[in-house]
Structure formats: C-alpha cells, structure tokens
N, C-alpha and C positions, 0 to 999 in steps of 0.2 A: 727786854722781855715784853711780850704782848699777852695780855690775859683777857678772857671773856668774862663779862660781869652781867649778872642778872640783878636788876634793881627792884626792890620792894618798897614802894612809896607809902608814906603815912603810917609807918610802924611806930610802936611804942618805944622801940629801942633803936640805938644807933650802933650797929656792929657789922663785922665782916665774917662770913662763914665760908671756910675753904672747902670746896668740893674735891678738887684734886690740884695738881700743880698749875694748871692754867685756867681753871674755872672757879668762880667765886659768886656768892650771893651777898649783896650789900643791902642792909636794912637801913632806911632813912626815915627821919621824922618829917622832913620837908615833902611837899607835893611838887610835882613837875610844873612849876609856874615861874616864868621869867628866869630860867636857868638856876634857880635856887637849889634844886635837888642835885644837879650836876656839880655845882660848887661844893655842896656838902659831901657828895660821893668822892670827889677828888681830894678833899681835905682828909677824909677818913683813910683813903688808900695811901696817900703820902705819909700819913702818920704810921700806918700799918707796915709799909715797906721801907720807910725812912728814905724815900727817894721821890723824885718828881713824877707826877702822873699826868697824862694827856689823853683825851678822848680821840681815838682814831676814827671810829665810825659809830653810828647809833646815837648821835647827840639828842635826838628827839624820841628815841625808843627806850623800852625798858631793858633790852639786851644791847650791850655796848662792847666794843673792843677798846681796851685801854692800854696804852704803852707806858711801861714803868721804866724810867731811865735814871 
C-alpha cells in the first residue's frame, strides 16, 4: 500500500491524522534536520500500521509518498 503523507514539523504533539484511505497528516516534534524528522515519521507510521514503512519520494519535502509493507 502506498500512502501520501503531509508532515507538520515542530508540533507539540506526535500523532497521525487520517484524512482518507491514502492521505494522512503526521505531526512531529522533530525539525527536518539530518533525517531526524523522517526517522520519527517512519517510527510513528510503523507503530500505527504495525508494518514496515519506507519513503518512496519526497525525502526532503513536507509531502511524501510512503510505502507500507
């Protein structure tokens, strides 16, 4: 499954908001520095779906495509 993720950096909360079946907003505490935000996002998504997650595109953008396997 491939999902579209909009990332909100520097939030007070760490959570995932489902928009529809393939679109999500992820709120992260980390800022996009040295891959820390991507790592935090992948950890949240893996816990949420209970599956592995991998960034397909948008590694340096706030909009990403993520494969859930």
